[in-house]
C-alpha positions as CSV (number, residue, x, y, z in Angstrom):
1,M,-26.8,12.0,-0.6
2,D,-28.0,8.9,-2.2
3,V,-24.8,6.7,-3.2
4,Y,-25.2,2.9,-4.4
5,W,-23.1,0.1,-2.5
6,K,-20.4,0.4,-5.0
7,D,-19.9,4.1,-4.4
8,R,-20.9,4.2,-0.4
9,P,-18.7,6.6,1.3
10,E,-18.9,5.4,4.6
11,R,-15.9,3.0,3.9
12,S,-13.8,6.0,4.2
13,D,-11.1,6.5,6.9
14,G,-14.1,8.2,9.2
15,D,-15.2,4.9,10.1
16,M,-11.7,3.8,11.0
17,P,-10.6,3.4,14.8
18,D,-8.8,6.4,16.3
19,D,-6.1,4.3,16.7
20,G,-5.8,3.4,13.1
21,V,-7.1,-0.1,11.2
22,P,-4.2,-0.9,9.4
23,D,-4.7,0.9,5.5
24,D,-4.2,-1.7,2.6
25,A,-0.8,-0.8,2.0
26,V,-0.2,-2.5,6.1
27,L,-2.8,-5.5,5.6
28,R,-1.8,-6.5,2.2
29,S,0.8,-9.0,1.3
30,P,2.1,-10.4,-1.8
31,L,1.0,-14.1,-2.5
32,P,3.5,-16.3,0.1
33,G,6.4,-18.1,-1.9
34,R,6.6,-20.9,0.5
35,P,3.8,-23.5,1.7
36,V,1.4,-22.6,4.8
37,D,-0.4,-24.3,7.1
38,V,-3.9,-23.1,6.2
39,A,-4.9,-21.3,3.2
40,V,-8.1,-19.8,3.4
41,I,-10.2,-18.4,0.5
42,G,-12.6,-15.5,1.3
43,A,-11.8,-12.5,3.9
44,G,-15.5,-12.2,5.1
45,V,-16.7,-13.3,8.9
46,T,-16.2,-17.3,8.1
47,G,-12.3,-16.7,6.0
48,L,-11.5,-14.1,8.6
49,S,-12.6,-16.0,12.1
50,T,-11.5,-19.5,11.0
51,A,-8.0,-17.9,9.8
52,L,-7.4,-15.8,13.4
53,M,-8.4,-18.9,15.2
54,L,-5.7,-21.4,13.7
55,Q,-3.0,-18.2,13.3
56,R,-3.5,-17.9,17.2
57,A,-3.0,-21.5,17.5
58,G,0.2,-21.7,16.0
59,R,-0.4,-22.8,12.5
60,S,0.8,-20.5,9.6
61,V,-1.9,-19.2,7.7
62,A,-2.6,-17.2,4.7
63,I,-6.0,-15.8,3.2
64,V,-6.3,-15.1,-0.2
65,E,-9.4,-12.7,-1.1
66,A,-10.2,-11.9,-4.8
67,S,-11.2,-8.4,-3.5
68,E,-11.1,-6.5,-0.3
69,V,-11.9,-7.6,3.2
70,A,-15.2,-7.4,3.7
71,A,-16.1,-6.5,0.0
72,L,-19.3,-8.5,-0.2
73,A,-22.0,-9.5,2.6
74,S,-19.7,-9.6,5.4
75,G,-19.1,-6.1,5.2
76,A,-22.8,-4.9,3.7
77,N,-25.2,-6.6,6.1
78,T,-27.5,-4.7,8.6
79,G,-25.1,-5.6,11.3
80,K,-27.7,-7.8,13.6
81,A,-25.7,-10.8,15.6
82,S,-29.1,-12.4,16.7
83,V,-30.0,-16.2,17.6
84,L,-33.1,-14.8,17.0
85,Q,-33.7,-15.1,13.5
86,G,-36.9,-14.2,11.8
87,S,-39.1,-17.5,11.6
88,R,-35.8,-19.5,11.3
89,L,-36.4,-21.5,14.0
90,R,-39.7,-22.4,13.0
91,R,-38.5,-23.6,9.4
92,I,-36.0,-25.8,11.0
93,R,-37.9,-27.2,13.4
94,R,-40.7,-27.9,10.8
95,S,-38.3,-30.3,8.5
96,H,-35.9,-31.4,11.6
97,S,-36.0,-33.0,14.9
98,A,-36.0,-30.9,18.1
99,A,-32.0,-32.1,18.8
100,V,-31.1,-30.3,15.3
101,T,-33.2,-27.4,15.8
102,R,-31.3,-27.2,19.4
103,A,-28.0,-27.7,18.4
104,Y,-28.5,-25.1,15.4
105,V,-29.5,-22.4,18.4
106,E,-26.4,-23.5,20.7
107,A,-24.3,-23.1,17.3
108,N,-25.7,-19.6,16.8
109,L,-25.0,-19.0,20.8
110,D,-21.4,-20.4,20.5
111,G,-20.9,-17.7,17.4
112,Q,-22.4,-14.9,18.8
113,A,-20.5,-15.3,22.2
114,W,-17.0,-15.9,20.4
115,L,-17.8,-12.7,18.4
116,A,-18.7,-11.0,21.8
117,E,-15.5,-12.4,23.1
118,F,-13.5,-10.6,20.2
119,I,-15.4,-7.6,20.5
120,A,-14.6,-6.8,23.9
121,E,-10.8,-7.7,23.5
122,Q,-10.6,-5.3,20.7
123,E,-13.0,-2.5,22.1
124,V,-15.1,-2.8,18.7
125,P,-18.6,-0.6,19.4
126,V,-21.2,-2.8,19.7
127,A,-24.9,-2.2,21.5
128,Y,-27.0,-4.9,23.3
129,E,-30.6,-4.8,22.3
130,T,-33.4,-7.1,22.1
131,A,-34.6,-8.7,18.8
132,Y,-38.0,-9.0,18.0
133,S,-39.5,-11.3,15.1
134,Y,-42.8,-9.8,14.2
135,A,-45.7,-10.2,12.2
136,Q,-47.2,-6.9,10.2
137,S,-50.7,-8.4,10.5
138,E,-53.1,-10.6,12.5
139,A,-52.3,-13.0,9.3
140,G,-48.7,-13.5,10.7
141,L,-49.2,-14.2,14.4
142,D,-49.2,-18.1,13.8
143,V,-46.1,-17.9,12.7
144,V,-45.0,-15.7,15.8
145,R,-46.7,-18.6,18.0
146,A,-44.7,-21.0,16.2
147,E,-41.4,-19.3,16.5
148,F,-41.8,-18.7,19.9
149,D,-42.6,-22.1,20.8
150,A,-39.5,-23.7,18.5
151,A,-37.2,-21.2,20.2
152,R,-38.5,-22.1,24.0
153,E,-38.0,-25.6,23.0
154,A,-34.6,-25.0,21.5
155,G,-33.4,-23.2,24.9
156,L,-33.8,-19.5,24.2
157,P,-35.4,-17.3,27.0
158,V,-37.8,-15.8,24.4
159,E,-40.9,-14.1,25.4
160,L,-44.0,-13.2,23.6
161,V,-45.0,-9.1,23.0
162,D,-48.6,-7.7,22.0
163,R,-48.0,-4.4,20.8
164,M,-44.8,-2.0,20.1
165,P,-44.3,1.8,20.3
166,V,-43.4,1.5,17.1
167,P,-44.7,3.6,13.6
168,F,-44.4,0.6,11.1
169,P,-47.2,-2.1,11.4
170,F,-46.6,-4.6,14.2
171,A,-49.3,-7.2,15.1
172,G,-47.0,-9.3,17.8
173,G,-44.0,-10.6,18.2
174,V,-41.0,-12.9,19.8
175,A,-38.7,-11.0,22.0
176,L,-35.1,-12.1,23.0
177,E,-33.1,-9.8,25.1
178,R,-29.4,-8.5,24.5
179,Q,-28.5,-9.6,21.1
180,L,-25.5,-7.7,19.0
181,A,-25.7,-4.6,16.9
182,L,-22.7,-3.7,15.2
183,D,-21.1,-2.4,12.2
184,P,-20.0,-5.5,10.6
185,Y,-17.3,-3.8,8.0
186,R,-15.9,-2.3,11.1
187,L,-16.0,-5.9,12.9
188,M,-14.1,-7.2,9.8
189,L,-11.7,-4.8,9.4
190,E,-11.0,-5.5,13.5
191,L,-10.6,-9.0,12.2
192,A,-8.2,-8.8,9.8
193,R,-6.2,-6.6,11.8
194,A,-6.1,-8.9,14.4
195,F,-5.0,-11.5,12.2
196,V,-2.4,-9.8,10.7
197,A,-1.0,-8.7,14.2
198,A,-0.8,-12.3,15.1
199,G,1.5,-13.2,12.0
200,G,-1.0,-14.0,9.5
201,V,-0.7,-13.1,5.8
202,L,-3.7,-11.4,4.3
203,V,-3.6,-11.4,0.3
204,T,-6.3,-9.1,-1.6
205,G,-6.8,-8.7,-5.2
206,V,-6.0,-12.2,-6.2
207,R,-8.3,-14.6,-7.5
208,V,-8.4,-18.4,-6.5
209,L,-9.3,-20.5,-10.0
210,D,-9.3,-24.0,-8.5
211,V,-8.1,-25.9,-5.7
212,H,-6.0,-29.3,-6.9
213,A,-6.3,-31.6,-3.5
214,G,-2.6,-33.3,-3.0
215,D,-0.4,-33.5,-0.5
216,P,0.3,-30.4,-0.3
217,V,-3.0,-29.0,-1.2
218,A,-2.3,-26.5,-4.7
219,L,-4.2,-23.1,-4.8
220,E,-4.1,-21.8,-8.5
221,T,-4.9,-18.2,-8.4
222,D,-4.5,-15.7,-11.2
223,Q,-1.0,-14.8,-10.0
224,G,0.6,-18.1,-9.2
225,E,0.4,-20.9,-6.9
226,L,-0.1,-21.3,-3.3
227,R,0.5,-24.6,-1.5
228,A,-0.7,-25.4,1.9
229,R,-1.3,-28.3,3.9
230,D,-5.4,-27.7,4.6
231,V,-7.5,-25.4,2.6
232,V,-11.0,-23.8,3.9
233,V,-13.1,-22.3,1.2
234,A,-14.8,-19.6,2.7
235,T,-16.4,-18.0,-0.1
236,A,-20.4,-17.2,0.4
237,T,-20.9,-20.3,-1.9
238,P,-18.1,-22.9,-2.9
239,I,-16.2,-22.1,-5.8
240,L,-15.5,-25.7,-6.3
241,D,-18.5,-27.4,-7.7
242,R,-17.0,-30.6,-5.8
243,G,-20.0,-31.8,-4.0
244,L,-22.6,-30.0,-5.8
245,Y,-23.5,-27.5,-3.2
246,F,-24.1,-24.9,-5.5
247,A,-27.2,-27.2,-6.4
248,K,-27.8,-27.7,-2.7
249,T,-28.3,-23.7,-1.6
250,R,-30.1,-21.2,-3.3
251,H,-29.3,-17.9,-3.5
252,S,-31.0,-14.8,-2.4
253,R,-30.6,-10.6,-2.9
254,S,-31.7,-8.1,-0.4
255,Y,-32.0,-4.3,-0.6
256,I,-30.6,-2.1,2.5
257,A,-30.8,1.8,2.8
258,S,-29.7,4.1,5.9
259,F,-31.8,7.4,6.5
260,R,-30.8,9.9,8.9
261,V,-33.6,10.5,11.9
262,D,-33.8,13.1,14.4
263,D,-36.6,11.3,16.3
264,P,-35.0,7.8,17.7
265,P,-37.9,5.1,17.2
266,T,-37.8,2.6,19.7
267,P,-34.8,0.7,20.1
268,G,-34.2,-3.0,19.2
269,L,-33.7,-5.6,15.7
270,F,-37.0,-5.8,14.1
271,L,-37.7,-8.2,11.4
272,S,-40.9,-9.5,10.1
273,V,-42.0,-13.1,9.4
274,D,-44.4,-12.3,7.0
275,Q,-43.9,-10.6,3.5
276,P,-42.6,-8.4,2.2
277,T,-39.7,-8.8,4.8
278,R,-39.0,-5.6,6.3
279,S,-35.8,-5.5,8.7
280,V,-35.4,-2.2,10.8
281,R,-32.7,-1.1,13.3
282,T,-31.0,2.1,14.4
283,A,-27.2,3.0,14.4
284,P,-25.1,5.8,15.9
285,P,-24.6,8.7,13.7
286,H,-22.2,8.7,10.6
287,P,-19.2,10.6,11.0
288,E,-20.3,12.6,7.8
289,A,-23.7,13.9,9.8
290,G,-21.7,15.2,12.9
291,A,-23.1,14.6,16.0
292,A,-27.0,15.2,15.1
293,G,-29.6,12.2,13.9
294,L,-29.6,8.7,14.1
295,Q,-29.0,6.2,11.1
296,L,-32.2,4.1,10.6
297,I,-31.2,1.3,8.8
298,V,-34.2,-0.7,6.6
299,S,-33.7,-3.6,4.2
300,G,-35.9,-6.1,2.7
301,N,-37.8,-6.9,-0.6
302,E,-35.3,-10.1,-1.3
303,H,-35.4,-11.9,-4.2
304,P,-33.8,-14.4,-6.2
305,V,-30.6,-13.4,-8.2
306,G,-31.1,-12.2,-11.5
307,R,-34.8,-13.6,-11.3
308,T,-36.7,-10.0,-10.9
309,A,-38.3,-7.7,-13.4
310,S,-36.8,-4.6,-12.2
311,A,-34.4,-5.0,-9.0
312,A,-34.7,-1.0,-9.2
313,A,-38.3,-1.2,-8.4
314,R,-37.9,-3.4,-5.3
315,D,-35.1,-0.9,-4.1
316,E,-37.5,2.2,-4.3
317,D,-40.4,0.1,-2.9
318,L,-38.0,-0.2,0.4
319,V,-37.5,3.6,0.3
320,R,-41.3,4.6,0.1
321,W,-42.3,2.2,2.8
322,T,-39.8,4.0,5.0
323,R,-40.7,7.3,4.3
324,R,-44.3,6.4,4.8
325,Y,-43.6,5.3,8.2
326,F,-41.1,7.7,9.4
327,P,-42.0,11.3,8.0
328,G,-38.8,13.0,7.6
329,A,-36.1,10.6,7.3
330,E,-33.5,11.6,5.0
331,L,-31.9,9.0,2.8
332,T,-28.2,8.8,2.9
333,H,-27.1,5.4,1.4
334,R,-28.3,2.4,-0.2
335,W,-27.0,-1.2,-1.2
336,S,-27.8,-4.3,-1.4
337,A,-26.1,-7.9,-0.2
338,Q,-26.5,-11.5,-1.1
339,D,-26.4,-14.5,0.5
340,Y,-27.1,-18.3,0.1
341,E,-29.7,-20.8,2.1
342,S,-29.0,-24.4,2.6
343,L,-31.9,-26.5,1.2
344,N,-32.0,-28.5,4.1
345,L,-32.0,-25.1,6.2
346,V,-29.5,-25.9,8.4
347,P,-25.7,-24.4,7.1
348,F,-23.1,-26.9,5.7
349,A,-19.9,-26.6,7.4
350,G,-16.8,-29.3,7.2
351,R,-14.7,-31.4,4.8
352,L,-15.6,-30.7,0.9
353,P,-16.1,-33.9,-0.8
354,R,-13.2,-35.0,-3.0
355,G,-10.7,-32.9,-1.3
356,R,-8.7,-36.2,0.2
357,G,-9.8,-34.7,3.7
358,R,-7.6,-31.4,3.4
359,V,-10.3,-29.1,2.2
360,W,-12.9,-27.5,4.0
361,F,-15.7,-25.2,3.5
362,A,-18.9,-23.8,4.7
363,T,-22.2,-22.0,3.2
364,G,-26.1,-21.8,3.7
365,Y,-26.1,-19.1,6.5
366,A,-29.4,-17.4,4.9
367,K,-28.1,-14.0,5.5
368,W,-26.8,-14.8,9.2
369,G,-23.9,-15.1,8.4
370,L,-22.2,-12.8,11.7
371,T,-23.3,-16.2,14.1
372,N,-23.2,-19.1,11.6
373,G,-20.1,-17.7,10.1
374,A,-18.3,-17.6,13.6
375,A,-20.1,-20.9,14.2
376,A,-18.7,-22.6,11.3
377,A,-15.1,-21.2,12.0
378,L,-15.4,-22.8,15.5
379,R,-15.8,-26.2,13.8
380,I,-13.4,-25.9,11.1
381,S,-10.6,-24.8,12.9
382,A,-11.5,-27.8,15.4
383,E,-11.2,-30.3,12.8
384,I,-7.9,-28.6,11.4
385,L,-6.4,-28.7,14.8
386,G,-7.2,-32.6,15.5
387,E,-9.5,-32.0,18.4
388,P,-11.2,-35.5,18.6
389,W,-14.6,-36.1,17.4
390,R,-16.0,-37.0,21.0
391,E,-14.5,-34.1,22.6
392,Q,-15.9,-31.1,20.0
393,R,-18.9,-29.5,20.8
394,P,-22.3,-31.5,21.0
395,W,-23.9,-29.1,18.4
396,I,-20.9,-30.3,16.1
397,R,-21.6,-33.8,16.7
398,T,-25.4,-33.4,16.2
399,L,-25.2,-31.2,12.9
400,G,-22.6,-33.4,11.4
401,T,-24.4,-36.4,11.6
402,R,-27.9,-35.0,10.7
403,V,-29.8,-37.1,8.1
404,T,-31.7,-35.4,5.1
405,A,-35.2,-35.4,5.5
406,P,-37.4,-35.8,2.8
407,S,-38.9,-32.0,2.9
408,D,-35.1,-31.2,1.9
409,L,-35.4,-33.6,-0.9
410,G,-38.3,-31.9,-2.1
411,R,-37.0,-28.2,-2.0
412,G,-33.9,-29.7,-3.4
413,I,-35.8,-30.6,-6.5
414,A,-38.3,-27.7,-6.5
415,E,-35.2,-25.4,-7.0
416,N,-33.1,-27.5,-9.2
417,A,-36.5,-27.8,-11.4
418,T,-36.8,-23.8,-11.2
419,V,-32.8,-23.5,-12.4
420,A,-33.4,-25.5,-15.4
421,R,-36.4,-23.8,-16.2
422,E,-34.6,-20.2,-16.2
423,L,-31.5,-22.0,-18.0
424,V,-34.2,-22.4,-21.3
425,A,-36.0,-19.1,-20.5
426,G,-32.7,-17.3,-20.6
427,W,-31.8,-18.6,-24.1
428,A,-35.3,-18.5,-25.6
429,R,-35.5,-14.5,-24.5
430,A,-32.5,-13.9,-25.9
431,E,-33.3,-15.1,-29.4
432,T,-36.1,-13.2,-29.3
433,R,-34.2,-9.8,-29.8
434,S,-31.5,-10.0,-32.6
435,A,-28.3,-7.7,-32.7
436,P,-27.7,-5.4,-34.0
437,V,-29.6,-3.1,-31.1
438,R,-29.4,0.7,-30.6
439,R,-26.7,1.9,-27.8
440,P,-28.6,1.5,-24.1
441,G,-29.1,4.6,-22.3
442,E,-27.5,5.5,-19.0
443,G,-27.9,3.0,-16.8
444,D,-29.6,0.4,-19.0
445,G,-28.6,-2.9,-20.4
446,V,-30.0,-5.4,-23.2
447,V,-29.4,-8.9,-24.2
448,A,-29.7,-10.1,-27.8
449,S,-28.6,-12.8,-29.9
450,R,-25.6,-12.2,-32.1
451,G,-25.5,-15.5,-34.3
452,G,-26.8,-17.4,-31.5
453,V,-24.7,-16.3,-29.2
454,P,-26.4,-14.1,-26.3
455,V,-24.5,-10.5,-26.1
456,G,-25.2,-8.1,-23.2
457,V,-24.8,-4.7,-24.2
458,S,-25.0,-1.9,-21.3
459,T,-24.1,1.8,-20.3
460,V,-23.0,2.9,-17.4
461,D,-21.3,6.2,-16.5
462,G,-21.0,6.9,-20.0
463,R,-19.4,3.8,-20.9
464,T,-20.8,1.7,-23.4
465,C,-19.5,-2.3,-23.1
466,A,-20.5,-5.3,-24.7
467,V,-19.8,-8.8,-23.2
468,R,-20.9,-12.6,-23.8
469,A,-23.7,-13.0,-21.9
470,I,-23.5,-16.6,-20.8
471,C,-22.5,-17.2,-17.4
472,T,-18.8,-18.4,-17.1
473,H,-20.0,-21.1,-14.4
474,L,-22.9,-23.5,-16.1
475,G,-23.8,-21.3,-18.9
476,G,-26.9,-19.3,-17.5
477,V,-27.9,-16.0,-19.6
478,V,-27.1,-13.4,-17.5
479,Q,-29.7,-10.9,-16.8
480,W,-29.2,-7.0,-16.3
481,N,-29.9,-5.6,-12.8
482,D,-30.9,-2.1,-13.3
483,A,-30.3,-0.7,-9.6
484,E,-26.8,-2.0,-9.3
485,K,-25.9,-1.8,-13.0
486,T,-24.6,-5.5,-12.9
487,W,-25.2,-8.6,-15.0
488,D,-26.5,-11.2,-12.6
489,C,-26.8,-14.9,-13.3
490,P,-30.8,-16.4,-12.4
491,L,-29.1,-19.9,-11.8
492,H,-26.6,-19.8,-9.5
493,G,-26.3,-16.5,-8.0
494,S,-22.8,-15.2,-10.2
495,R,-22.7,-11.2,-11.0
496,F,-20.6,-9.5,-13.2
497,E,-19.7,-5.7,-13.1
498,A,-21.2,-4.0,-16.6
499,S,-17.9,-4.9,-18.0
500,G,-18.3,-8.2,-17.5
501,R,-15.9,-8.6,-14.5
502,L,-16.6,-10.8,-12.0
503,I,-18.0,-9.7,-8.5
504,E,-19.4,-13.1,-6.8
505,G,-20.8,-16.1,-6.9
506,P,-19.7,-20.0,-7.8
507,A,-17.9,-18.7,-11.2
508,V,-14.3,-18.1,-11.0
509,R,-13.9,-15.9,-14.5
510,D,-15.1,-12.7,-16.1
511,L,-17.5,-12.4,-19.0
512,P,-15.5,-11.8,-21.9
513,A,-16.3,-8.5,-24.0
514,T,-17.2,-8.7,-27.3
515,D,-16.1,-6.9,-30.7
516,R,-18.8,-4.1,-31.4
517,P,-19.1,-1.5,-34.3
518,A,-19.7,2.1,-33.4
519,G,-23.0,3.7,-33.6
520,E,-25.4,0.2,-33.0
521,L,-24.1,-2.7,-31.4
């Protein structure tokens, strides 16, 4: 079976615990008609963890989610809750002090420890495996050694390894034992269940459009208003433009595929430090597969959202690579996930500017949201609960007072210059093709200019749609994603279905449909 993310059957009841994770009818509640202590926007790892911590501490909490629990990256990643993260520590140490790098590690260790405690409490299936940051060729060994040095300096008990009995290229790596390997979707469902069991209110299918800071704070949604004393914006990138965090992060999309394999490869959580990125791990058999065969989960080939000629080509390249080094591997599912990286390389977490001290946020996990998201929840919940600054965890104080480095500014200038070029180029590309255009073939999409306005026309599942191809965030011209059949904005990563319905990103509104005549469009 070769199924893309939106149709993935592993999200069926076969993945639910035997004692029954509550289904939508049990989890879902209407928008509360009365104020709550804390409103959390987003039901991913940060939102669910923060909400659970606060609810258990005696606050009344409501989560408002535009789609469903774990609908995006929190439920669609490779399930590696590891503190060894490719070449991340090396990159942070090159731009920041040893104290900041150590604080980043301590934050991830605390986030990992909180997850491990919750997993044990709820009996969520988990494996403890060795994580490897490895080089695919001799050229990457300098990066491996630098990652080893940064990790050791930060206090991690890492070891260097020369060779491993794996079928794919492995020139050497850094190893860290006892890292968590899990099913992220299952974990998110358990967090949601624990939150509801503690008395929390989980609202799904309601989109927050704006937040008005006051006393109380007012959430404007597409189904009415919700008031709260405090608000946590726990979307992957903030849906509010205060603080301009969309310009302080860069977006990236990666491809993931699962395969059924009969011969189990060497256990471990493998992530290359050189390009193209290759992430490899195994997982227990999917229920549909019966008792035979392990799942091999492979990911990589990341790129900025909306800035690749063909997403499908990157996806297929990942599949070819896997079949080359794992002969006989049977492709079962494929999907992709998106995250944002802070341009200063350390995630943002804390109070959002111009929120009157009542609006918190977190973003910039760079694909390591399981540990960083839990760490952000620890920090945000401590601040909302009024824990004195001097009594907070040392890493919170260190990361909360770090200064901007010149290299941070350089990355910011470069990324925002790229965004500006993409804005101009998108409009210019639209002008090169004028409407009307022929109806696209199945799975295809095209942008053309109609009276100076970019229009996106696509055909998916036999249905042809025409939308105004201008992102509702800051006006970038969206591009067609031929792997997932979506419209993607190259500016700040907002994504939309072929029909124009918003999927994710800083945008909060759909692409409007346009009138089209029959035949040619």
